N, CA, C and O atoms as CSV, one atom per row, in Angstrom:
chain,resi,resn,atom,element,x,y,z
A,1,MET,N,N,64.846,70.684,75.828
A,1,MET,CA,C,64.238,69.690,74.978
A,1,MET,C,C,64.647,68.306,75.477
A,1,MET,O,O,65.824,68.071,75.748
A,2,ILE,N,N,63.702,67.404,75.598
A,2,ILE,CA,C,63.966,66.039,76.042
A,2,ILE,C,C,63.880,65.123,74.836
A,2,ILE,O,O,62.907,65.164,74.083
A,3,VAL,N,N,64.887,64.308,74.658
A,3,VAL,CA,C,64.914,63.354,73.557
A,3,VAL,C,C,64.825,61.966,74.160
A,3,VAL,O,O,65.597,61.614,75.052
A,4,LEU,N,N,63.876,61.181,73.668
A,4,LEU,CA,C,63.703,59.835,74.184
A,4,LEU,C,C,64.581,58.866,73.425
A,4,LEU,O,O,64.922,59.092,72.264
A,5,GLY,N,N,64.943,57.789,74.088
A,5,GLY,CA,C,65.775,56.765,73.457
A,5,GLY,C,C,67.031,56.542,74.271
A,5,GLY,O,O,67.560,57.470,74.883
A,6,THR,N,N,67.499,55.329,74.275
A,6,THR,CA,C,68.649,54.970,75.096
A,6,THR,C,C,69.917,55.699,74.671
A,6,THR,O,O,70.620,56.256,75.514
A,7,SER,N,N,70.218,55.702,73.373
A,7,SER,CA,C,71.476,56.312,72.945
A,7,SER,C,C,71.446,57.822,73.139
A,7,SER,O,O,72.465,58.411,73.500
A,8,SER,N,N,70.299,58.465,72.909
A,8,SER,CA,C,70.214,59.914,73.115
A,8,SER,C,C,70.359,60.253,74.581
A,8,SER,O,O,70.999,61.241,74.941
A,9,LYS,N,N,69.754,59.423,75.436
A,9,LYS,CA,C,69.868,59.663,76.871
A,9,LYS,C,C,71.318,59.537,77.315
A,9,LYS,O,O,71.805,60.342,78.108
A,10,LYS,N,N,71.998,58.530,76.803
A,10,LYS,CA,C,73.402,58.336,77.163
A,10,LYS,C,C,74.236,59.523,76.703
A,10,LYS,O,O,75.076,60.012,77.458
A,11,ASN,N,N,74.020,59.994,75.480
A,11,ASN,CA,C,74.783,61.128,74.962
A,11,ASN,C,C,74.520,62.384,75.770
A,11,ASN,O,O,75.444,63.156,76.027
A,12,SER,N,N,73.263,62.607,76.180
A,12,SER,CA,C,72.974,63.806,76.967
A,12,SER,C,C,73.605,63.711,78.349
A,12,SER,O,O,74.033,64.725,78.900
A,13,GLN,N,N,73.669,62.506,78.920
A,13,GLN,CA,C,74.317,62.341,80.213
A,13,GLN,C,C,75.812,62.581,80.099
A,13,GLN,O,O,76.418,63.168,80.994
A,14,GLU,N,N,76.403,62.136,79.014
A,14,GLU,CA,C,77.834,62.336,78.842
A,14,GLU,C,C,78.183,63.811,78.731
A,14,GLU,O,O,79.257,64.225,79.168
A,15,SER,N,N,77.291,64.612,78.151
A,15,SER,CA,C,77.600,66.023,77.979
A,15,SER,C,C,77.330,66.832,79.242
A,15,SER,O,O,77.777,67.975,79.342
A,16,ILE,N,N,76.607,66.264,80.209
A,16,ILE,CA,C,76.276,66.990,81.427
A,16,ILE,C,C,77.392,66.888,82.459
A,16,ILE,O,O,77.667,67.861,83.162
A,17,PHE,N,N,78.028,65.750,82.562
A,17,PHE,CA,C,78.994,65.505,83.619
A,17,PHE,C,C,80.424,65.588,83.090
A,17,PHE,O,O,80.732,65.122,81.993
A,18,PHE,N,N,81.279,66.189,83.897
A,18,PHE,CA,C,82.691,66.239,83.554
A,18,PHE,C,C,83.266,64.831,83.508
A,18,PHE,O,O,82.794,63.926,84.196
A,19,LYS,N,N,84.269,64.670,82.704
A,19,LYS,CA,C,85.058,63.453,82.697
A,19,LYS,C,C,86.459,63.837,83.149
A,19,LYS,O,O,86.826,65.012,83.141
A,20,LYS,N,N,87.223,62.852,83.535
A,20,LYS,CA,C,88.588,63.084,83.993
A,20,LYS,C,C,89.545,62.489,82.967
A,20,LYS,O,O,89.538,61.281,82.729
A,21,LEU,N,N,90.368,63.342,82.361
A,21,LEU,CA,C,91.408,62.899,81.457
A,21,LEU,C,C,92.677,62.725,82.288
A,21,LEU,O,O,93.222,63.694,82.817
A,22,LYS,N,N,93.138,61.490,82.397
A,22,LYS,CA,C,94.389,61.204,83.110
A,22,LYS,C,C,95.462,61.076,82.039
A,22,LYS,O,O,95.483,60.117,81.267
A,23,LEU,N,N,96.347,62.056,82.007
A,23,LEU,CA,C,97.347,62.144,80.948
A,23,LEU,C,C,98.739,62.004,81.550
A,23,LEU,O,O,99.088,62.713,82.494
A,24,LYS,N,N,99.527,61.093,81.004
A,24,LYS,CA,C,100.887,60.877,81.514
A,24,LYS,C,C,101.826,61.876,80.858
A,24,LYS,O,O,101.920,61.947,79.632
A,25,LEU,N,N,102.520,62.644,81.687
A,25,LEU,CA,C,103.482,63.611,81.179
A,25,LEU,C,C,104.710,62.898,80.640
A,25,LEU,O,O,105.092,61.838,81.135
A,26,LYS,N,N,105.325,63.488,79.619
A,26,LYS,CA,C,106.527,62.905,79.029
A,26,LYS,C,C,107.762,63.195,79.870
A,26,LYS,O,O,108.764,62.487,79.776
A,27,LYS,N,N,107.689,64.240,80.695
A,27,LYS,CA,C,108.762,64.582,81.625
A,27,LYS,C,C,108.123,64.798,82.987
A,27,LYS,O,O,106.942,65.137,83.069
A,28,GLN,N,N,108.873,64.608,84.038
A,28,GLN,CA,C,108.344,64.723,85.397
A,28,GLN,C,C,108.294,66.178,85.872
A,28,GLN,O,O,109.052,67.029,85.405
A,29,GLY,N,N,107.386,66.437,86.807
A,29,GLY,CA,C,107.337,67.705,87.531
A,29,GLY,C,C,106.984,68.918,86.685
A,29,GLY,O,O,106.287,68.827,85.674
A,30,LYS,N,N,107.492,70.052,87.139
A,30,LYS,CA,C,107.193,71.334,86.505
A,30,LYS,C,C,107.673,71.359,85.048
A,30,LYS,O,O,106.996,71.908,84.179
A,31,LYS,N,N,108.831,70.767,84.787
A,31,LYS,CA,C,109.350,70.715,83.415
A,31,LYS,C,C,108.407,69.942,82.496
A,31,LYS,O,O,108.242,70.293,81.328
A,32,GLY,N,N,107.798,68.901,83.027
A,32,GLY,CA,C,106.844,68.107,82.255
A,32,GLY,C,C,105.599,68.899,81.900
A,32,GLY,O,O,105.077,68.785,80.791
A,33,ARG,N,N,105.119,69.710,82.849
A,33,ARG,CA,C,103.939,70.545,82.593
A,33,ARG,C,C,104.255,71.622,81.566
A,33,ARG,O,O,103.440,71.906,80.688
A,34,ILE,N,N,105.440,72.222,81.675
A,34,ILE,CA,C,105.844,73.246,80.701
A,34,ILE,C,C,105.983,72.618,79.314
A,34,ILE,O,O,105.539,73.204,78.326
A,35,PHE,N,N,106.589,71.443,79.228
A,35,PHE,CA,C,106.728,70.749,77.953
A,35,PHE,C,C,105.351,70.429,77.368
A,35,PHE,O,O,105.133,70.603,76.169
A,36,PHE,N,N,104.427,69.964,78.203
A,36,PHE,CA,C,103.059,69.678,77.775
A,36,PHE,C,C,102.410,70.925,77.180
A,36,PHE,O,O,101.807,70.862,76.109
A,37,LEU,N,N,102.532,72.062,77.876
A,37,LEU,CA,C,101.935,73.307,77.394
A,37,LEU,C,C,102.590,73.781,76.092
A,37,LEU,O,O,101.905,74.293,75.206
A,38,GLN,N,N,103.901,73.614,75.974
A,38,GLN,CA,C,104.583,73.975,74.733
A,38,GLN,C,C,104.075,73.116,73.575
A,38,GLN,O,O,103.818,73.624,72.484
A,39,GLU,N,N,103.934,71.824,73.817
A,39,GLU,CA,C,103.432,70.935,72.770
A,39,GLU,C,C,101.986,71.254,72.419
A,39,GLU,O,O,101.605,71.209,71.250
A,40,TYR,N,N,101.185,71.572,73.418
A,40,TYR,CA,C,99.786,71.894,73.154
A,40,TYR,C,C,99.684,73.172,72.317
A,40,TYR,O,O,98.909,73.223,71.361
A,41,LEU,N,N,100.447,74.189,72.662
A,41,LEU,CA,C,100.429,75.440,71.909
A,41,LEU,C,C,100.920,75.202,70.476
A,41,LEU,O,O,100.339,75.731,69.528
A,42,ASP,N,N,101.963,74.426,70.318
A,42,ASP,CA,C,102.465,74.075,68.996
A,42,ASP,C,C,101.383,73.347,68.193
A,42,ASP,O,O,101.190,73.627,67.010
A,43,TYR,N,N,100.685,72.422,68.832
A,43,TYR,CA,C,99.599,71.667,68.187
A,43,TYR,C,C,98.506,72.616,67.698
A,43,TYR,O,O,98.061,72.512,66.555
A,44,VAL,N,N,98.071,73.539,68.557
A,44,VAL,CA,C,97.001,74.479,68.204
A,44,VAL,C,C,97.419,75.334,67.009
A,44,VAL,O,O,96.627,75.552,66.092
A,45,ILE,N,N,98.653,75.813,67.018
A,45,ILE,CA,C,99.137,76.672,65.939
A,45,ILE,C,C,99.271,75.884,64.635
A,45,ILE,O,O,98.816,76.337,63.585
A,46,ARG,N,N,99.892,74.712,64.699
A,46,ARG,CA,C,100.119,73.914,63.483
A,46,ARG,C,C,98.819,73.388,62.873
A,46,ARG,O,O,98.722,73.243,61.654
A,47,LYS,N,N,97.834,73.107,63.700
A,47,LYS,CA,C,96.542,72.613,63.199
A,47,LYS,C,C,95.606,73.760,62.834
A,47,LYS,O,O,94.458,73.537,62.451
A,48,ASP,N,N,96.105,74.993,62.957
A,48,ASP,CA,C,95.343,76.196,62.621
A,48,ASP,C,C,94.027,76.259,63.400
A,48,ASP,O,O,92.971,76.575,62.853
A,49,ARG,N,N,94.127,75.952,64.678
A,49,ARG,CA,C,92.966,76.021,65.573
A,49,ARG,C,C,92.965,77.366,66.280
A,49,ARG,O,O,94.004,78.014,66.409
A,50,THR,N,N,91.820,77.767,66.724
A,50,THR,CA,C,91.708,79.001,67.485
A,50,THR,C,C,92.138,78.735,68.920
A,50,THR,O,O,91.720,77.752,69.534
A,51,LEU,N,N,92.966,79.609,69.440
A,51,LEU,CA,C,93.399,79.491,70.823
A,51,LEU,C,C,92.190,79.713,71.727
A,51,LEU,O,O,91.499,80.721,71.580
A,52,PRO,N,N,91.917,78.804,72.653
A,52,PRO,CA,C,90.759,78.972,73.527
A,52,PRO,C,C,90.846,80.293,74.298
A,52,PRO,O,O,91.927,80.683,74.738
A,53,PRO,N,N,89.707,80.984,74.463
A,53,PRO,CA,C,89.728,82.270,75.174
A,53,PRO,C,C,90.162,82.138,76.628
A,53,PRO,O,O,90.637,83.106,77.222
A,54,ASP,N,N,90.006,80.959,77.203
A,54,ASP,CA,C,90.393,80.741,78.597
A,54,ASP,C,C,91.782,80.111,78.703
A,54,ASP,O,O,92.089,79.458,79.701
A,55,PHE,N,N,92.616,80.300,77.689
A,55,PHE,CA,C,93.947,79.683,77.680
A,55,PHE,C,C,94.794,80.071,78.893
A,55,PHE,O,O,95.444,79.199,79.470
A,56,PRO,N,N,94.816,81.350,79.307
A,56,PRO,CA,C,95.598,81.674,80.518
A,56,PRO,C,C,95.141,80.892,81.755
A,56,PRO,O,O,95.961,80.480,82.575
A,57,THR,N,N,93.835,80.694,81.878
A,57,THR,CA,C,93.299,79.905,83.000
A,57,THR,C,C,93.745,78.455,82.875
A,57,THR,O,O,94.122,77.828,83.865
A,58,PHE,N,N,93.702,77.928,81.658
A,58,PHE,CA,C,94.135,76.558,81.400
A,58,PHE,C,C,95.603,76.381,81.808
A,58,PHE,O,O,95.960,75.386,82.439
A,59,VAL,N,N,96.443,77.346,81.445
A,59,VAL,CA,C,97.870,77.287,81.794
A,59,VAL,C,C,98.045,77.279,83.307
A,59,VAL,O,O,98.823,76.483,83.833
A,60,ARG,N,N,97.332,78.153,84.014
A,60,ARG,CA,C,97.436,78.191,85.481
A,60,ARG,C,C,97.000,76.867,86.096
A,60,ARG,O,O,97.618,76.382,87.043
A,61,GLU,N,N,95.925,76.283,85.549
A,61,GLU,CA,C,95.445,75.002,86.075
A,61,GLU,C,C,96.494,73.906,85.866
A,61,GLU,O,O,96.788,73.147,86.789
A,62,ILE,N,N,97.050,73.823,84.673
A,62,ILE,CA,C,98.044,72.786,84.376
A,62,ILE,C,C,99.263,72.952,85.280
A,62,ILE,O,O,99.769,71.966,85.817
A,63,MET,N,N,99.734,74.168,85.453
A,63,MET,CA,C,100.918,74.407,86.283
A,63,MET,C,C,100.631,74.140,87.758
A,63,MET,O,O,101.555,73.848,88.517
A,64,GLY,N,N,99.384,74.233,88.177
A,64,GLY,CA,C,99.038,74.027,89.575
A,64,GLY,C,C,98.623,72.609,89.923
A,64,GLY,O,O,98.362,72.312,91.089
A,65,LEU,N,N,98.556,71.726,88.933
A,65,LEU,CA,C,98.117,70.358,89.204
A,65,LEU,C,C,99.179,69.575,89.957
A,65,LEU,O,O,100.380,69.767,89.766
A,66,ASP,N,N,98.702,68.692,90.814
A,66,ASP,CA,C,99.605,67.792,91.523
A,66,ASP,C,C,100.112,66.724,90.568
A,66,ASP,O,O,99.372,66.227,89.719
A,67,GLY,N,N,101.366,66.385,90.716
A,67,GLY,CA,C,101.900,65.257,89.958
A,67,GLY,C,C,101.467,63.974,90.635
A,67,GLY,O,O,101.725,63.785,91.824
A,68,ARG,N,N,100.826,63.106,89.915
A,68,ARG,CA,C,100.351,61.840,90.478
A,68,ARG,C,C,101.021,60.705,89.719
A,68,ARG,O,O,100.476,60.158,88.761
A,69,ASN,N,N,102.219,60.370,90.177
A,69,ASN,CA,C,103.023,59.333,89.513
A,69,ASN,C,C,103.231,59.648,88.038
A,69,ASN,O,O,103.186,58.748,87.199
A,70,GLY,N,N,103.458,60.917,87.715
A,70,GLY,CA,C,103.713,61.324,86.343
A,70,GLY,C,C,102.474,61.652,85.545
A,70,GLY,O,O,102.575,62.034,84.379
A,71,PHE,N,N,101.289,61.509,86.152
A,71,PHE,CA,C,100.034,61.808,85.468
A,71,PHE,C,C,99.459,63.130,85.973
A,71,PHE,O,O,99.659,63.508,87.127
A,72,ILE,N,N,98.746,63.821,85.096
A,72,ILE,CA,C,97.942,64.966,85.522
A,72,ILE,C,C,96.487,64.640,85.185
A,72,ILE,O,O,96.210,63.907,84.235
A,73,HIS,N,N,95.571,65.184,85.964
A,73,HIS,CA,C,94.141,64.945,85.769
A,73,HIS,C,C,93.500,66.247,85.310
A,73,HIS,O,O,93.569,67.261,86.004
A,74,ILE,N,N,92.877,66.212,84.140
A,74,ILE,CA,C,92.278,67.405,83.548
A,74,ILE,C,C,90.790,67.151,83.346
A,74,ILE,O,O,90.403,66.092,82.852
A,75,LYS,N,N,89.951,68.117,83.725
A,75,LYS,CA,C,88.515,68.008,83.481
A,75,LYS,C,C,88.226,68.243,82.008
A,75,LYS,O,O,88.723,69.198,81.410
A,76,ILE,N,N,87.407,67.355,81.423
A,76,ILE,CA,C,86.945,67.532,80.057
A,76,ILE,C,C,85.443,67.296,80.026
A,76,ILE,O,O,84.902,66.629,80.907
A,77,TRP,N,N,84.776,67.829,79.033
A,77,TRP,CA,C,83.318,67.667,78.929
A,77,TRP,C,C,82.931,66.346,78.285
A,77,TRP,O,O,81.941,65.730,78.680
A,78,HIS,N,N,83.705,65.904,77.294
A,78,HIS,CA,C,83.331,64.697,76.568
A,78,HIS,C,C,84.576,64.051,75.961
A,78,HIS,O,O,85.662,64.630,75.971
A,79,GLU,N,N,84.397,62.851,75.437
A,79,GLU,CA,C,85.525,62.083,74.925
A,79,GLU,C,C,85.993,62.550,73.548
A,79,GLU,O,O,86.949,61.997,73.003
A,80,LYS,N,N,85.342,63.546,72.990
A,80,LYS,CA,C,85.760,64.094,71.698
A,80,LYS,C,C,86.418,65.456,71.902
A,80,LYS,O,O,86.413,66.299,71.005
A,81,SER,N,N,86.968,65.656,73.058
A,81,SER,CA,C,87.628,66.898,73.419
A,81,SER,C,C,88.869,67.125,72.544
A,81,SER,O,O,89.518,66.174,72.107
A,82,GLU,N,N,89.179,68.382,72.303
A,82,GLU,CA,C,90.394,68.712,71.556
A,82,GLU,C,C,91.637,68.204,72.295
A,82,GLU,O,O,92.645,67.883,71.666
A,83,LEU,N,N,91.566,68.130,73.611
A,83,LEU,CA,C,92.695,67.596,74.373
A,83,LEU,C,C,92.943,66.116,74.067
A,83,LEU,O,O,94.084,65.658,74.105
A,84,ILE,N,N,91.884,65.376,73.766
A,84,ILE,CA,C,92.037,63.967,73.386
A,84,ILE,C,C,92.704,63.895,72.012
A,84,ILE,O,O,93.615,63.094,71.798
A,85,GLU,N,N,92.246,64.735,71.085
A,85,GLU,CA,C,92.858,64.781,69.758
A,85,GLU,C,C,94.351,65.118,69.879
A,85,GLU,O,O,95.192,64.513,69.214
A,86,PHE,N,N,94.655,66.083,70.731
A,86,PHE,CA,C,96.048,66.465,70.969
A,86,PHE,C,C,96.848,65.285,71.518
A,86,PHE,O,O,97.943,64.997,71.035
A,87,ALA,N,N,96.303,64.606,72.522
A,87,ALA,CA,C,97.005,63.476,73.143
A,87,ALA,C,C,97.289,62.374,72.116
A,87,ALA,O,O,98.372,61.789,72.109
A,88,LEU,N,N,96.330,62.103,71.268
A,88,LEU,CA,C,96.532,61.096,70.221
A,88,LEU,C,C,97.584,61.549,69.219
A,88,LEU,O,O,98.453,60.769,68.828
A,89,ASP,N,N,97.504,62.806,68.804
A,89,ASP,CA,C,98.426,63.356,67.812
A,89,ASP,C,C,99.865,63.364,68.318
A,89,ASP,O,O,100.797,63.126,67.550
A,90,ARG,N,N,100.045,63.636,69.609
A,90,ARG,CA,C,101.391,63.768,70.171
A,90,ARG,C,C,101.821,62.544,70.977
A,90,ARG,O,O,102.804,62.604,71.716
A,91,ASP,N,N,101.099,61.444,70.841
A,91,ASP,CA,C,101.462,60.162,71.463
A,91,ASP,C,C,101.576,60.216,72.984
A,91,ASP,O,O,102.515,59.670,73.563
A,92,TYR,N,N,100.617,60.878,73.623
A,92,TYR,CA,C,100.563,60.869,75.085
A,92,TYR,C,C,99.763,59.655,75.532
A,92,TYR,O,O,98.767,59.288,74.909
A,93,GLU,N,N,100.205,59.047,76.602
A,93,GLU,CA,C,99.467,57.962,77.225
A,93,GLU,C,C,98.361,58.589,78.071
A,93,GLU,O,O,98.619,59.512,78.844
A,94,TYR,N,N,97.119,58.088,77.928
A,94,TYR,CA,C,96.015,58.678,78.687
A,94,TYR,C,C,94.892,57.674,78.908
A,94,TYR,O,O,94.799,56.657,78.222
A,95,THR,N,N,94.048,57.983,79.877
A,95,THR,CA,C,92.798,57.265,80.095
A,95,THR,C,C,91.726,58.301,80.398
A,95,THR,O,O,92.020,59.430,80.792
A,96,ILE,N,N,90.469,57.889,80.205
A,96,ILE,CA,C,89.333,58.769,80.484
A,96,ILE,C,C,88.462,58.067,81.515
A,96,ILE,O,O,88.102,56.901,81.352
A,97,GLU,N,N,88.130,58.789,82.572
A,97,GLU,CA,C,87.290,58.224,83.633
A,97,GLU,C,C,86.196,59.209,83.986
A,97,GLU,O,O,86.312,60.406,83.723
A,98,ASN,N,N,85.138,58.699,84.581
A,98,ASN,CA,C,84.100,59.571,85.126
A,98,ASN,C,C,84.535,60.050,86.499
A,98,ASN,O,O,85.223,59.333,87.225
A,99,TYR,N,N,84.134,61.261,86.853
A,99,TYR,CA,C,84.401,61.729,88.206
A,99,TYR,C,C,83.496,60.994,89.160
A,99,TYR,O,O,82.344,60.709,88.835
A,100,ASP,N,N,84.010,60.682,90.342
A,100,ASP,CA,C,83.215,59.971,91.358
A,100,ASP,C,C,82.284,60.919,92.053
A,100,ASP,O,O,81.534,60.510,92.938
């Protein structure tokens, strides 16, 4: 279905392309990634959210990411991602960028 209008077009474009969540870890290296995953799991449980079915894949991706000056880059679909809610709730420093 095609929806005409500037704002609808923008919203449909945002949902088609991945965005890059640049999230600063609270601790460096592998310990920082483990701490991030512990906090994320705690967040999901405390907020009574359903654990994503691809959680094991998510864990492998987080543990395999390169440390970039204390930041990790995570693919997200849109700016209303649960990961953004988590980052705000747990006071993580982050930015959102489009992939080049």
